Backbone as CSV, one residue per row, in Angstrom:
resi,resn,N_x,N_y,N_z,CA_x,CA_y,CA_z,C_x,C_y,C_z
1,MET,34.019,79.179,102.112,33.963,77.677,102.322,35.325,77.260,102.773
2,SER,35.144,76.352,103.738,36.221,75.380,104.971,36.724,74.570,104.012
3,HIS,38.023,73.988,103.675,38.603,72.979,103.244,39.110,71.902,104.629
4,SER,38.938,70.952,104.588,39.521,69.845,105.294,40.868,69.687,104.827
5,PRO,41.705,69.600,105.894,43.492,69.297,105.456,43.473,67.639,104.748
6,PHE,42.395,67.397,104.812,42.379,65.781,104.553,41.603,65.514,103.708
7,GLY,41.091,66.604,102.897,40.223,66.635,101.438,38.995,66.490,101.529
8,HIS,38.151,66.166,100.521,36.721,65.444,100.607,36.502,64.156,101.391
9,VAL,35.416,64.057,101.835,34.924,62.782,102.562,34.904,61.914,101.334
10,ILE,35.282,60.882,101.095,34.929,59.460,100.097,33.994,58.664,100.441
11,PHE,34.119,58.106,101.761,32.835,57.359,102.781,32.788,57.747,103.738
12,SER,31.428,57.647,104.128,31.278,57.888,105.633,30.199,56.301,106.105
13,TYR,30.430,55.807,107.406,29.330,55.387,107.796,28.976,55.609,109.483
14,THR,27.571,55.794,109.021,27.618,56.013,110.785,27.194,55.242,111.798
15,ARG,26.967,55.503,112.949,26.477,54.660,113.660,25.038,54.232,113.566
16,ALA,24.239,55.196,113.010,23.120,54.732,113.030,23.042,53.519,111.603
17,GLN,23.663,54.002,110.764,23.932,52.790,109.771,24.258,51.759,110.108
18,ALA,25.251,51.763,111.133,25.811,50.362,111.410,24.697,49.255,112.400
19,ILE,24.132,50.362,112.971,23.010,49.570,113.956,21.601,49.124,112.762
20,ALA,21.792,49.826,111.849,20.458,49.213,111.336,20.898,48.271,110.195
21,ASP,22.703,47.719,109.732,23.086,46.964,109.436,23.548,45.740,110.234
22,GLY,23.274,45.800,111.177,23.306,44.882,112.474,25.003,44.579,112.964
23,VAL,25.862,45.364,112.247,27.091,45.730,112.670,26.818,45.937,114.098
24,LEU,26.194,46.730,114.527,26.370,47.087,116.348,24.797,46.669,116.791
25,VAL,24.722,46.320,117.642,23.019,45.964,118.377,22.774,47.362,119.436
26,ASP,22.000,48.001,119.513,21.470,49.037,120.293,20.903,48.474,121.137
27,VAL,21.641,48.742,122.700,21.193,48.221,123.918,20.793,49.104,124.812
28,SER,20.452,50.583,124.291,20.480,51.824,124.844,19.520,51.681,126.001
29,GLY,18.084,50.984,125.602,16.865,50.919,126.766,17.261,50.418,127.920
30,ALA,18.165,48.857,127.506,18.266,47.983,128.977,19.530,48.861,129.374
31,ALA,20.126,49.442,128.859,21.588,50.388,129.485,20.714,51.549,130.607
32,ASN,19.856,52.121,130.001,19.183,52.873,130.283,18.736,52.567,131.760
33,GLU,17.958,51.718,132.142,17.365,50.855,133.000,18.781,50.638,133.943
34,ILE,19.732,50.127,133.826,20.848,50.292,134.856,21.420,51.052,135.433
35,GLY,21.357,52.603,134.393,21.842,53.938,134.950,22.736,54.477,134.128
36,PHE,22.793,53.672,132.778,23.781,54.604,131.757,23.228,55.826,131.385
37,ARG,23.703,56.873,130.672,22.997,58.252,130.624,23.080,58.717,129.224
38,HIS,23.948,57.663,128.499,24.283,57.639,127.310,23.808,56.642,126.095
39,PRO,23.337,56.867,125.024,23.592,55.433,124.123,24.546,54.318,124.471
40,VAL,23.957,53.201,124.280,24.943,52.294,124.376,24.508,51.119,123.447
41,ALA,25.883,50.570,122.748,25.729,49.601,121.870,26.645,48.167,121.941
42,LEU,26.472,47.376,121.395,27.461,46.322,121.438,27.841,45.800,120.115
43,THR,29.289,45.856,120.005,29.181,45.183,118.500,28.786,43.714,118.293
44,ALA,28.607,43.674,117.071,27.830,41.985,116.880,28.593,41.148,116.956
45,GLY,30.017,41.104,117.232,30.958,39.944,117.952,30.788,39.904,119.109
46,ALA,30.666,41.231,119.787,30.218,41.118,121.718,28.965,40.753,121.862
47,TRP,27.995,40.936,121.083,26.626,40.344,121.507,26.552,38.987,120.963
48,SER,27.201,38.533,119.967,27.359,36.968,119.593,28.044,36.231,120.756
49,GLU,28.930,36.917,121.261,29.920,35.824,122.151,29.545,36.021,123.882
50,CYS,28.778,37.242,124.032,28.285,37.056,125.517,27.220,37.761,125.826
51,VAL,26.068,37.699,125.036,24.773,37.903,124.897,23.831,36.771,124.445
52,ALA,23.779,36.578,123.385,23.210,35.820,122.348,22.687,34.644,123.221
53,TRP,21.700,34.218,122.899,21.041,32.906,123.593,19.925,32.478,123.363
54,SER,19.451,31.320,122.905,18.150,30.477,122.344,17.932,29.747,123.361
55,ASP,16.408,29.300,123.272,15.989,28.343,123.957,16.734,27.002,123.668
56,ALA,17.060,26.473,122.556,17.775,25.579,122.153,19.098,25.627,122.848
57,ASP,19.847,26.823,122.819,20.821,26.893,123.370,20.913,26.325,125.253
58,SER,19.605,26.516,125.739,19.579,26.140,127.065,18.890,25.193,127.280
59,GLN,18.160,24.207,125.801,18.155,22.866,125.714,19.705,21.860,125.509
60,LEU,20.699,22.715,125.049,21.717,21.620,124.917,22.619,22.119,125.870
61,GLN,22.801,22.990,126.523,23.810,23.399,127.429,23.089,23.563,129.029
62,THR,22.466,25.056,128.885,22.459,25.313,130.678,21.070,26.278,130.325
63,THR,20.414,26.379,131.396,19.444,27.502,131.219,19.645,28.750,131.252
64,GLN,19.853,29.745,130.355,19.964,31.199,130.549,18.789,31.910,129.375
65,ASP,19.134,33.325,130.104,18.240,33.672,128.324,19.051,35.397,128.438
66,GLU,18.595,35.672,127.138,19.250,36.860,126.790,19.690,37.826,127.318
67,ARG,18.330,38.440,128.186,17.573,39.666,128.773,18.893,39.125,130.386
68,GLY,19.036,38.328,130.423,19.803,38.268,131.855,21.399,38.257,131.387
69,ARG,21.755,38.030,130.340,23.233,37.717,129.998,23.317,39.365,129.579
70,LEU,22.544,40.154,128.970,22.862,41.253,128.644,23.040,41.889,130.202
71,GLN,21.874,41.800,130.780,21.811,42.581,131.967,23.382,42.407,133.023
72,ASP,23.602,41.322,132.918,25.313,41.174,133.348,26.137,41.734,132.830
73,VAL,26.314,41.909,131.320,27.065,42.533,130.631,27.345,44.089,131.061
74,LEU,26.047,44.505,131.176,25.758,46.064,131.171,26.393,46.375,132.773
75,TRP,25.756,45.654,133.759,26.301,45.909,135.232,27.643,45.865,135.126
76,LEU,28.436,44.974,134.888,30.028,44.882,134.747,30.251,46.149,133.974
77,ALA,30.226,46.213,132.468,30.681,47.745,132.153,30.342,48.912,132.811
78,LYS,29.042,49.358,133.481,29.100,50.271,134.620,29.838,50.633,135.484
79,LEU,30.119,49.328,136.112,31.227,49.127,137.185,32.710,49.774,136.978
80,ALA,32.774,49.204,135.441,34.148,49.197,135.014,34.372,51.003,134.255
81,ALA,33.137,51.475,134.058,33.272,52.885,133.518,33.321,53.756,134.444
82,ARG,32.704,53.328,135.677,32.751,54.166,137.198,34.469,54.170,137.578
83,ASN,34.860,52.957,137.594,36.070,52.954,137.930,37.196,53.215,137.296
84,GLY,36.706,53.541,136.132,38.065,53.453,134.602,38.191,55.094,134.667
85,GLN,39.318,55.017,133.536,40.281,56.498,133.361,39.882,56.696,131.798
86,GLY,39.997,57.933,131.336,39.901,57.971,129.475,38.755,57.723,128.932
87,SER,38.950,57.198,127.799,37.867,57.005,126.888,37.541,55.712,126.654
88,ALA,38.521,54.837,127.114,38.475,52.991,127.007,38.762,52.765,128.554
89,VAL,38.039,51.438,128.443,38.146,50.392,129.874,37.844,49.218,129.268
90,GLU,38.924,48.372,129.959,38.762,47.033,129.484,37.865,46.401,130.659
91,PHE,37.280,45.325,130.542,36.538,44.791,132.100,36.337,42.841,131.469
92,ASP,36.081,42.392,132.321,35.436,41.030,132.365,34.380,40.715,132.337
93,VAL,34.327,39.769,131.730,32.970,39.061,131.846,32.669,37.698,132.010
94,ARG,31.955,36.821,132.620,32.033,35.571,132.728,30.689,34.713,132.252
95,ARG,30.629,34.509,131.227,29.760,33.858,130.943,29.819,32.552,130.048
96,VAL,28.113,31.631,129.879,28.467,30.553,129.176,28.870,30.639,127.826
97,PRO,29.969,30.234,127.128,30.160,30.212,125.857,28.902,29.210,124.878
98,ARG,28.650,29.906,123.956,27.615,29.549,122.927,28.239,28.240,122.365
99,ASP,28.358,26.865,122.442,29.350,26.162,121.876,28.580,24.477,121.747
100,GLY,27.354,24.424,121.869,26.622,23.166,122.098,27.043,22.181,123.283
101,HIS,27.750,22.668,124.289,28.279,21.546,125.262,28.761,22.484,126.412
102,SER,29.148,23.733,126.507,29.392,24.288,127.875,28.561,24.211,128.857
103,ARG,28.774,24.151,130.103,27.541,24.412,131.399,28.442,25.363,132.212
104,TYR,29.500,25.738,132.364,30.151,26.709,133.305,30.848,27.884,132.509
105,PRO,30.828,28.882,133.201,31.244,30.817,132.501,32.691,30.309,132.536
106,HIS,32.990,31.185,131.193,34.627,30.988,131.330,34.479,32.738,130.901
107,ARG,35.585,32.916,131.227,36.046,34.787,130.911,36.139,35.264,129.618
108,MET,35.505,35.996,129.588,36.152,36.891,128.410,36.028,38.497,128.528
109,ARG,37.089,39.042,127.724,37.330,40.278,128.102,37.243,41.325,127.052
110,LEU,36.110,42.271,127.437,35.747,43.405,126.859,36.321,44.525,126.892
111,ARG,35.802,45.300,125.854,36.163,46.662,125.637,35.074,47.832,125.682
112,LEU,35.405,49.329,126.676,34.154,49.563,126.527,34.675,51.050,126.148
113,VAL,34.319,51.778,125.028,34.602,52.968,124.552,33.757,53.827,124.395
114,ILE,34.090,55.060,124.753,33.034,56.311,124.845,33.887,57.003,123.500
115,GLY,32.658,57.590,122.923,33.330,58.467,121.922,32.325,59.229,121.218
116,PRO,32.322,59.844,120.032,31.471,60.712,119.671,30.015,59.709,118.553
117,GLY,29.282,60.389,118.841,28.208,59.620,117.805,27.861,60.535,116.438
118,ASP,27.000,60.086,116.180,26.440,60.906,114.473,26.503,62.198,114.293
119,ALA,26.241,62.893,115.706,26.308,64.448,116.202,26.789,64.954,117.007
120,GLY,28.230,64.146,117.336,28.997,64.557,118.198,28.336,64.193,119.291
121,GLU,27.356,63.816,119.976,26.949,63.372,121.486,27.760,62.330,121.863
122,PRO,28.060,62.090,123.029,28.811,60.992,123.715,27.653,59.436,123.440
123,VAL,28.446,58.689,123.016,27.809,56.983,123.087,28.962,56.362,123.161
124,LEU,28.328,55.343,123.681,29.297,54.207,124.215,29.244,52.749,123.054
125,THR,30.214,52.138,123.170,30.635,51.046,122.524,31.102,50.122,123.160
126,MET,30.539,48.337,123.126,31.059,47.473,123.837,31.628,46.853,122.666
127,MET,33.084,46.494,122.618,33.415,45.224,121.565,34.379,44.201,122.418
128,LEU,34.878,43.358,121.397,35.825,42.204,121.624,37.210,42.992,121.849
129,LEU,38.010,42.462,122.542,39.291,43.290,122.004,40.162,43.135,120.869
130,GLU,39.694,42.269,119.817,40.340,42.208,118.461,39.715,43.516,117.693
131,GLU,38.464,44.106,118.118,37.829,44.897,117.327,37.934,46.522,117.500
132,ASP,37.456,47.225,116.520,38.255,48.625,117.005,37.223,49.524,115.805
């Protein structure tokens, strides 16, 4: 019987649970189309700030769609990952904020982190700088 130096696990929250709960948004399918080889997710905050867009947003602000916004974020993340070093890299995204009136892009900085998934496999997570 092996003993952990930290004792028994009191609580664990898996990546799969975070995706099921909506804390993470799995974008692995779209990421795979762009060339990512590992699962990719965005935090709900990063999704809301940089990807989420509705028809109502287009009517109020400027015509865009979620798929295009997601592709922009993924391409920029891929370039950052290619040029980065270590397990985390920060990169800039220019996106129109969902505020009901903006029509022009504003800069938003995101962090891309590679770490172990639920079974120890490599997974990537994009998040706002204040998230971790």
